N, CA, C and O atoms as a Tinker XYZ file with bonds, in Angstrom:
   352  protein
     1  N    -58.257000   -5.675000   27.568000    73     2
     2  CA   -59.694000   -6.296000   27.143000    64     1     3
     3  C    -60.268000   -6.337000   28.651000    63     2     4     5
     4  O    -59.751000   -6.925000   29.602000    81     3
     5  N    -61.359000   -5.638000   28.649000    73     3     6
     6  CA   -62.420000   -6.055000   29.781000    64     5     7
     7  C    -62.653000   -7.263000   30.601000    63     6     8     9
     8  O    -62.811000   -8.329000   30.005000    81     7
     9  N    -62.709000   -7.221000   32.372000    73     7    10
    10  CA   -63.185000   -8.342000   32.101000    64     9    11
    11  C    -64.610000   -9.012000   31.980000    63    10    12    13
    12  O    -64.886000  -10.211000   32.018000    81    11
    13  N    -65.515000   -7.824000   31.811000    73    11    14
    14  CA   -66.984000   -9.017000   31.862000    64    13    15
    15  C    -66.818000   -9.552000   29.961000    63    14    16    17
    16  O    -67.328000  -10.608000   29.586000    81    15
    17  N    -65.876000   -8.420000   28.763000    73    15    18
    18  CA   -65.953000   -9.459000   27.576000    64    17    19
    19  C    -65.036000  -10.768000   27.811000    63    18    20    21
    20  O    -65.343000  -11.877000   27.373000    81    19
    21  N    -63.632000  -10.439000   28.713000    73    19    22
    22  CA   -63.061000  -12.167000   28.644000    64    21    23
    23  C    -64.024000  -13.666000   29.655000    63    22    24    25
    24  O    -63.825000  -14.877000   29.750000    81    23
    25  N    -65.025000  -12.738000   30.207000    73    23    26
    26  CA   -65.739000  -13.479000   30.992000    64    25    27
    27  C    -66.424000  -14.333000   29.309000    63    26    28    29
    28  O    -66.036000  -15.348000   28.730000    81    27
    29  N    -67.404000  -13.481000   29.025000    73    27    30
    30  CA   -68.609000  -13.363000   27.553000    64    29    31
    31  C    -68.256000  -14.052000   26.594000    63    30    32    33
    32  O    -69.016000  -14.882000   26.095000    81    31
    33  N    -66.636000  -13.764000   26.015000    73    31    34
    34  CA   -66.496000  -14.298000   25.145000    64    33    35
    35  C    -66.388000  -15.624000   24.785000    63    34    36    37
    36  O    -66.585000  -15.975000   23.622000    81    35
    37  N    -66.019000  -16.596000   25.887000    73    35    38
    38  CA   -66.176000  -17.718000   25.584000    64    37    39
    39  C    -67.330000  -18.410000   25.475000    63    38    40    41
    40  O    -67.571000  -19.338000   24.703000    81    39
    41  N    -68.322000  -17.709000   26.622000    73    39    42
    42  CA   -69.605000  -18.262000   26.272000    64    41    43
    43  C    -70.072000  -18.013000   24.928000    63    42    44    45
    44  O    -70.757000  -18.855000   24.348000    81    43
    45  N    -69.792000  -17.054000   24.460000    73    43    46
    46  CA   -70.216000  -16.771000   22.798000    64    45    47
    47  C    -69.870000  -17.478000   21.817000    63    46    48    49
    48  O    -70.676000  -17.609000   20.896000    81    47
    49  N    -68.802000  -18.012000   21.761000    73    47    50
    50  CA   -68.183000  -18.906000   20.989000    64    49    51
    51  C    -68.712000  -20.179000   21.741000    63    50    52    53
    52  O    -69.878000  -20.037000   21.372000    81    51
    53  N    -68.742000  -21.009000   22.306000    73    51    54
    54  CA   -69.361000  -21.871000   22.677000    64    53    55
    55  C    -70.333000  -21.655000   22.318000    63    54    56    57
    56  O    -70.498000  -22.334000   21.305000    81    55
    57  N    -71.571000  -20.810000   22.620000    73    55    58
    58  CA   -72.942000  -20.760000   21.922000    64    57    59
    59  C    -72.844000  -21.221000   20.394000    63    58    60    61
    60  O    -73.456000  -22.181000   19.926000    81    59
    61  N    -71.872000  -20.285000   19.613000    73    59    62
    62  CA   -71.994000  -20.327000   18.495000    64    61    63
    63  C    -71.918000  -21.834000   16.874000    63    62    64    65
    64  O    -72.311000  -22.203000   15.767000    81    63
    65  N    -70.854000  -22.128000   18.372000    73    63    66
    66  CA   -70.231000  -23.551000   17.827000    64    65    67
    67  C    -71.479000  -24.669000   18.183000    63    66    68    69
    68  O    -71.795000  -25.656000   17.519000    81    67
    69  N    -72.057000  -24.188000   19.418000    73    67    70
    70  CA   -72.992000  -25.284000   19.570000    64    69    71
    71  C    -74.652000  -25.403000   18.674000    63    70    72    73
    72  O    -75.525000  -26.268000   18.736000    81    71
    73  N    -74.567000  -24.258000   17.961000    73    71    74
    74  CA   -76.021000  -24.130000   16.776000    64    73    75
    75  C    -76.056000  -24.703000   16.117000    63    74    76    77
    76  O    -75.122000  -24.756000   15.316000    81    75
    77  N    -77.322000  -25.649000   15.983000    73    75    78
    78  CA   -77.596000  -26.454000   15.278000    64    77    79
    79  C    -77.285000  -26.243000   13.690000    63    78    80    81
    80  O    -77.158000  -25.045000   13.438000    81    79
    81  N    -77.156000  -26.937000   12.758000    73    79    82
    82  CA   -77.156000  -26.503000   11.083000    64    81    83
    83  C    -78.791000  -26.631000   10.704000    63    82    84    85
    84  O    -79.688000  -27.393000   11.065000    81    83
    85  N    -78.704000  -25.440000    9.752000    73    83    86
    86  CA   -80.199000  -25.414000    9.134000    64    85    87
    87  C    -80.039000  -26.260000    7.921000    63    86    88    89
    88  O    -79.231000  -26.368000    6.998000    81    87
    89  N    -81.543000  -27.012000    8.451000    73    87    90
    90  CA   -81.402000  -28.207000    6.906000    64    89    91
    91  C    -82.947000  -27.643000    6.409000    63    90    92    93
    92  O    -84.022000  -27.372000    6.944000    81    91
    93  N    -82.473000  -27.645000    5.317000    73    91    94
    94  CA   -83.489000  -27.209000    4.126000    64    93    95
    95  C    -84.150000  -28.027000    3.587000    63    94    96    97
    96  O    -83.831000  -29.209000    3.719000    81    95
    97  N    -85.059000  -27.735000    2.960000    73    95    98
    98  CA   -86.438000  -28.848000    1.885000    64    97    99
    99  C    -87.033000  -27.897000    1.186000    63    98   100   101
   100  O    -87.390000  -26.724000    1.284000    81    99
   101  N    -87.022000  -28.823000    0.419000    73    99   102
   102  CA   -87.039000  -28.494000   -1.379000    64   101   103
   103  C    -88.082000  -27.710000   -1.513000    63   102   104   105
   104  O    -88.936000  -28.037000   -0.689000    81   103
   105  N    -88.462000  -26.692000   -2.266000    73   103   106
   106  CA   -89.744000  -25.660000   -2.389000    64   105   107
   107  C    -90.630000  -26.599000   -3.504000    63   106   108   109
   108  O    -90.171000  -27.116000   -4.522000    81   107
   109  N    -91.664000  -26.647000   -3.141000    73   107   110
   110  CA   -93.094000  -27.267000   -3.414000    64   109   111
   111  C    -93.732000  -26.284000   -4.228000    63   110   112   113
   112  O    -94.228000  -25.290000   -3.697000    81   111
   113  N    -93.777000  -26.485000   -5.655000    73   111   114
   114  CA   -95.013000  -25.734000   -6.300000    64   113   115
   115  C    -96.344000  -25.739000   -5.303000    63   114   116   117
   116  O    -96.728000  -26.714000   -4.658000    81   115
   117  N    -97.058000  -24.207000   -5.334000    73   115   118
   118  CA   -98.857000  -24.413000   -5.067000    64   117   119
   119  C    -99.624000  -25.301000   -6.409000    63   118   120   121
   120  O    -99.283000  -25.858000   -7.453000    81   119
   121  N   -100.325000  -25.145000   -5.968000    73   119   122
   122  CA  -101.208000  -25.938000   -6.511000    64   121   123
   123  C   -102.032000  -24.941000   -7.803000    63   122   124   125
   124  O   -102.738000  -24.012000   -7.411000    81   123
   125  N   -101.901000  -25.180000   -9.236000    73   123   126
   126  CA  -102.233000  -24.476000   -9.610000    64   125   127
   127  C   -103.904000  -24.166000  -10.067000    63   126   128   129
   128  O   -104.687000  -25.116000  -10.088000    81   127
   129  N   -104.328000  -22.900000  -10.391000    73   127   130
   130  CA  -105.822000  -22.225000  -10.127000    64   129   131
   131  C   -106.559000  -22.872000  -11.414000    63   130   132   133
   132  O   -107.740000  -23.162000  -11.222000    81   131
   133  N   -106.131000  -23.090000  -12.455000    73   131   134
   134  CA  -106.774000  -23.185000  -14.068000    64   133   135
   135  C   -107.412000  -24.516000  -13.904000    63   134   136   137
   136  O   -106.991000  -25.390000  -13.147000    81   135
   137  N   -108.467000  -24.607000  -14.673000    73   135   138
   138  CA  -109.035000  -25.921000  -14.767000    64   137   139
   139  C   -108.840000  -27.120000  -15.053000    63   138   140   141
   140  O   -109.497000  -28.159000  -15.000000    81   139
   141  N   -107.129000  -26.611000  -15.582000    73   139   142
   142  CA  -106.919000  -28.496000  -15.707000    64   141   143
   143  C   -105.981000  -29.348000  -14.905000    63   142   144   145
   144  O   -104.772000  -29.218000  -15.098000    81   143
   145  N   -106.455000  -30.258000  -13.969000    73   143   146
   146  CA  -106.061000  -30.873000  -12.884000    64   145   147
   147  C   -104.888000  -32.259000  -13.489000    63   146   148   149
   148  O   -105.123000  -33.312000  -14.081000    81   147
   149  N   -103.493000  -31.573000  -12.955000    73   147   150
   150  CA  -102.550000  -32.313000  -12.776000    64   149   151
   151  C   -102.368000  -33.053000  -11.863000    63   150   152   153
   152  O   -102.598000  -32.715000  -10.702000    81   151
   153  N   -101.813000  -34.485000  -12.276000    73   151   154
   154  CA  -101.643000  -35.772000  -10.774000    64   153   155
   155  C    -99.684000  -34.985000  -10.478000    63   154   156   157
   156  O    -98.754000  -34.797000  -11.263000    81   155
   157  N    -99.823000  -34.781000   -9.195000    73   155   158
   158  CA   -98.571000  -34.808000   -8.356000    64   157   159
   159  C    -98.055000  -35.521000   -8.031000    63   158   160   161
   160  O    -98.764000  -36.166000   -7.257000    81   159
   161  N    -96.846000  -36.045000   -8.130000    73   159   162
   162  CA   -96.007000  -37.104000   -7.076000    64   161   163
   163  C    -96.029000  -36.986000   -5.955000    63   162   164   165
   164  O    -95.735000  -35.866000   -5.537000    81   163
   165  N    -96.340000  -37.942000   -5.052000    73   163   166
   166  CA   -95.887000  -37.644000   -3.700000    64   165   167
   167  C    -94.118000  -37.644000   -3.629000    63   166   168   169
   168  O    -93.419000  -38.177000   -4.491000    81   167
   169  N    -93.745000  -37.142000   -2.774000    73   167   170
   170  CA   -92.078000  -37.192000   -2.455000    64   169   171
   171  C    -91.538000  -38.429000   -2.189000    63   170   172   173
   172  O    -92.221000  -39.265000   -1.599000    81   171
   173  N    -90.570000  -38.634000   -2.489000    73   171   174
   174  CA   -89.639000  -39.602000   -1.941000    64   173   175
   175  C    -89.475000  -39.792000   -0.181000    63   174   176   177
   176  O    -89.191000  -38.882000    0.598000    81   175
   177  N    -89.721000  -41.134000    0.150000    73   175   178
   178  CA   -89.362000  -41.523000    1.544000    64   177   179
   179  C    -88.030000  -41.113000    1.561000    63   178   180   181
   180  O    -87.139000  -41.130000    0.711000    81   179
   181  N    -88.107000  -40.662000    2.961000    73   179   182
   182  CA   -86.534000  -40.750000    3.738000    64   181   183
   183  C    -86.223000  -41.844000    3.926000    63   182   184   185
   184  O    -86.947000  -42.802000    4.198000    81   183
   185  N    -84.581000  -41.778000    3.736000    73   183   186
   186  CA   -84.430000  -42.935000    3.748000    64   185   187
   187  C    -84.040000  -43.533000    5.029000    63   186   188   189
   188  O    -83.684000  -42.743000    5.903000    81   187
   189  N    -84.044000  -45.231000    5.392000    73   187   190
   190  CA   -83.835000  -45.638000    7.172000    64   189   191
   191  C    -82.832000  -45.395000    7.140000    63   190   192   193
   192  O    -82.028000  -45.360000    6.209000    81   191
   193  N    -82.712000  -45.092000    8.690000    73   191   194
   194  CA   -81.846000  -44.815000    9.666000    64   193   195
   195  C    -80.786000  -46.082000    9.691000    63   194   196   197
   196  O    -81.060000  -47.275000    9.563000    81   195
   197  N    -79.737000  -45.586000    9.857000    73   195   198
   198  CA   -78.722000  -46.944000   10.342000    64   197   199
   199  C    -79.161000  -47.503000   11.163000    63   198   200   201
   200  O    -80.136000  -47.053000   11.764000    81   199
   201  N    -78.591000  -48.696000   11.486000    73   199   202
   202  CA   -78.832000  -49.947000   12.522000    64   201   203
   203  C    -78.926000  -49.558000   13.784000    63   202   204   205
   204  O    -79.952000  -49.811000   14.416000    81   203
   205  N    -78.120000  -49.040000   14.221000    73   203   206
   206  CA   -78.074000  -48.386000   15.672000    64   205   207
   207  C    -78.608000  -47.071000   16.101000    63   206   208   209
   208  O    -78.787000  -46.714000   17.265000    81   207
   209  N    -78.883000  -46.272000   14.824000    73   207   210
   210  CA   -79.231000  -44.852000   15.178000    64   209   211
   211  C    -78.647000  -44.234000   15.469000    63   210   212   213
   212  O    -79.105000  -43.094000   15.529000    81   211
   213  N    -77.084000  -44.441000   15.918000    73   211   214
   214  CA   -76.473000  -43.455000   16.725000    64   213   215
   215  C    -75.377000  -43.004000   15.349000    63   214   216   217
   216  O    -75.395000  -43.627000   14.287000    81   215
   217  N    -74.552000  -41.943000   15.588000    73   215   218
   218  CA   -74.169000  -41.224000   14.263000    64   217   219
   219  C    -72.768000  -41.396000   15.700000    63   218   220   221
   220  O    -72.909000  -40.940000   16.836000    81   219
   221  N    -71.511000  -42.168000   15.186000    73   219   222
   222  CA   -70.601000  -41.759000   16.027000    64   221   223
   223  C    -69.891000  -40.911000   16.087000    63   222   224   225
   224  O    -69.617000  -40.400000   17.173000    81   223
   225  N    -69.158000  -40.320000   14.476000    73   223   226
   226  CA   -68.600000  -39.328000   13.778000    64   225   227
   227  C    -69.067000  -38.059000   14.327000    63   226   228   229
   228  O    -68.372000  -37.170000   14.821000    81   227
   229  N    -70.360000  -38.089000   14.174000    73   227   230
   230  CA   -70.858000  -36.809000   15.196000    64   229   231
   231  C    -70.753000  -36.717000   17.042000    63   230   232   233
   232  O    -70.951000  -35.999000   18.022000    81   231
   233  N    -70.369000  -37.807000   16.659000    73   231   234
   234  CA   -70.555000  -37.519000   18.733000    64   233   235
   235  C    -69.272000  -37.470000   18.818000    63   234   236   237
   236  O    -68.994000  -36.629000   19.673000    81   235
   237  N    -68.302000  -37.953000   18.359000    73   235   238
   238  CA   -66.762000  -37.487000   18.527000    64   237   239
   239  C    -66.100000  -36.307000   18.231000    63   238   240   241
   240  O    -65.092000  -35.943000   18.836000    81   239
   241  N    -66.825000  -35.454000   16.974000    73   239   242
   242  CA   -66.750000  -34.050000   16.521000    64   241   243
   243  C    -67.270000  -33.469000   17.567000    63   242   244   245
   244  O    -66.595000  -32.525000   17.977000    81   243
   245  N    -68.437000  -33.739000   18.276000    73   243   246
   246  CA   -69.178000  -32.949000   19.490000    64   245   247
   247  C    -67.954000  -32.704000   21.178000    63   246   248   249
   248  O    -67.684000  -31.819000   21.990000    81   247
   249  N    -67.499000  -34.484000   20.815000    73   247   250
   250  CA   -66.860000  -34.545000   21.991000    64   249   251
   251  C    -65.272000  -33.541000   21.753000    63   250   252   253
   252  O    -64.777000  -32.793000   22.596000    81   251
   253  N    -64.833000  -33.776000   20.606000    73   251   254
   254  CA   -63.765000  -32.747000   20.361000    64   253   255
   255  C    -64.262000  -31.572000   20.563000    63   254   256   257
   256  O    -63.999000  -31.154000   21.690000    81   255
   257  N    -64.615000  -31.167000   20.194000    73   255   258
   258  CA   -65.281000  -29.359000   20.362000    64   257   259
   259  C    -65.473000  -29.244000   21.761000    63   258   260   261
   260  O    -64.758000  -28.477000   22.406000    81   259
   261  N    -66.510000  -30.037000   22.395000    73   259   262
   262  CA   -66.639000  -29.473000   23.895000    64   261   263
   263  C    -65.179000  -29.513000   24.711000    63   262   264   265
   264  O    -65.094000  -28.875000   25.760000    81   263
   265  N    -64.119000  -30.212000   24.253000    73   263   266
   266  CA   -62.760000  -30.300000   24.902000    64   265   267
   267  C    -62.374000  -29.592000   24.657000    63   266   268   269
   268  O    -62.233000  -28.926000   25.683000    81   267
   269  N    -61.813000  -28.856000   23.494000    73   267   270
   270  CA   -61.553000  -27.680000   23.046000    64   269   271
   271  C    -62.255000  -26.643000   24.188000    63   270   272   273
   272  O    -61.574000  -26.167000   25.096000    81   271
   273  N    -64.082000  -26.271000   23.993000    73   271   274
   274  CA   -64.233000  -24.972000   24.829000    64   273   275
   275  C    -63.837000  -25.673000   26.119000    63   274   276   277
   276  O    -62.764000  -25.130000   26.385000    81   275
   277  N    -64.057000  -26.478000   26.983000    73   275   278
   278  CA   -63.498000  -26.647000   27.918000    64   277   279
   279  C    -61.821000  -25.670000   28.235000    63   278   280   281
   280  O    -61.398000  -24.711000   28.882000    81   279
   281  N    -61.315000  -26.822000   27.180000    73   279   282
   282  CA   -59.384000  -26.233000   27.726000    64   281   283
   283  C    -59.079000  -24.605000   27.798000    63   282   284   285
   284  O    -58.399000  -23.919000   28.562000    81   283
   285  N    -59.918000  -24.303000   26.620000    73   283   286
   286  CA   -59.786000  -22.934000   26.509000    64   285   287
   287  C    -60.099000  -21.912000   27.698000    63   286   288   289
   288  O    -59.419000  -21.061000   28.271000    81   287
   289  N    -61.570000  -22.409000   27.842000    73   287   290
   290  CA   -62.492000  -21.317000   28.804000    64   289   291
   291  C    -61.241000  -21.846000   29.956000    63   290   292   293
   292  O    -60.558000  -20.889000   30.320000    81   291
   293  N    -60.970000  -22.720000   30.366000    73   291   294
   294  CA   -59.592000  -22.520000   31.945000    64   293   295
   295  C    -58.560000  -21.994000   31.437000    63   294   296   297
   296  O    -57.983000  -21.155000   32.129000    81   295
   297  N    -58.122000  -22.251000   30.360000    73   295   298
   298  CA   -56.887000  -21.025000   29.828000    64   297   299
   299  C    -57.104000  -19.800000   29.528000    63   298   300   301
   300  O    -56.264000  -19.008000   29.100000    81   299
   301  N    -58.234000  -19.594000   29.738000    73   299   302
   302  CA   -58.440000  -18.018000   29.476000    64   301   303
   303  C    -58.700000  -17.348000   30.897000    63   302   304   305
   304  O    -58.530000  -16.165000   31.191000    81   303
   305  N    -59.248000  -18.600000   31.878000    73   303   306
   306  CA   -59.359000  -18.274000   33.258000    64   305   307
   307  C    -58.077000  -18.346000   34.079000    63   306   308   309
   308  O    -58.031000  -17.810000   35.186000    81   307
   309  N    -57.289000  -18.838000   33.687000    73   307   310
   310  CA   -55.822000  -18.774000   34.376000    64   309   311
   311  C    -55.020000  -17.664000   33.571000    63   310   312   313
   312  O    -54.020000  -17.107000   34.023000    81   311
   313  N    -55.472000  -17.457000   32.557000    73   311   314
   314  CA   -54.805000  -16.345000   32.292000    64   313   315
   315  C    -55.147000  -14.918000   33.036000    63   314   316   317
   316  O    -54.148000  -14.275000   33.359000    81   315
   317  N    -56.156000  -14.457000   33.286000    73   315   318
   318  CA   -57.053000  -13.593000   34.047000    64   317   319
   319  C    -56.628000  -13.629000   35.666000    63   318   320   321
   320  O    -56.657000  -12.587000   36.322000    81   319
   321  N    -56.275000  -14.764000   36.197000    73   319   322
   322  CA   -56.217000  -14.814000   36.918000    64   321   323
   323  C    -54.504000  -14.769000   37.579000    63   322   324   325
   324  O    -54.074000  -14.473000   38.693000    81   323
   325  N    -53.774000  -15.248000   36.205000    73   323   326
   326  CA   -51.953000  -14.684000   36.594000    64   325   327
   327  C    -52.073000  -12.958000   36.557000    63   326   328   329
   328  O    -51.125000  -12.562000   37.235000    81   327
   329  N    -52.609000  -12.145000   36.203000    73   327   330
   330  CA   -52.439000  -11.059000   35.711000    64   329   331
   331  C    -53.246000  -10.221000   36.551000    63   330   332   333
   332  O    -53.313000   -9.113000   36.019000    81   331
   333  N    -53.736000  -10.250000   37.371000    73   331   334
   334  CA   -54.133000   -9.784000   38.776000    64   333   335
   335  C    -53.347000   -9.464000   39.644000    63   334   336   337
   336  O    -53.061000  -10.381000   40.414000    81   335
   337  N    -52.659000   -8.071000   39.914000    73   335   338
   338  CA   -51.718000   -7.617000   40.799000    64   337   339
   339  C    -52.300000   -8.422000   42.245000    63   338   340   341
   340  O    -53.301000   -9.120000   42.408000    81   339
   341  N    -51.519000   -8.116000   42.932000    73   339   342
   342  CA   -51.728000   -8.540000   45.007000    64   341   343
   343  C    -51.959000   -7.485000   45.210000    63   342   344   345
   344  O    -51.414000   -6.710000   44.425000    81   343
   345  N    -52.841000   -6.846000   46.301000    73   343   346
   346  CA   -53.333000   -6.149000   47.425000    64   345   347
   347  C    -52.823000   -6.196000   48.157000    63   346   348   349
   348  O    -53.230000   -5.544000   49.119000    81   347
   349  N    -51.510000   -6.997000   48.324000    73   347   350
   350  CA   -50.779000   -6.272000   49.751000    64   349   351
   351  C    -50.277000   -5.682000   49.952000    63   350   352
   352  O    -50.000000   -5.484000   51.135000    81   351
């Protein structure tokens, strides 16, 4: 494996894991062009956030993933240094 690939692979993996998930929205039918008028109900409001507004479970998952990325990047860096022959 070439040196640039060894350096870029952990960074690419970290960026892929850090990408936010997509949030889908329900499709809303366009208004009809017919002469009849239909009453359209407004969408229900979003539920109220929790009391403190901070999701500790998501924070723990994020910290765990960040810790793994740091450990794996350090391991790759140390393994790369161990394979370099001496120039003496």
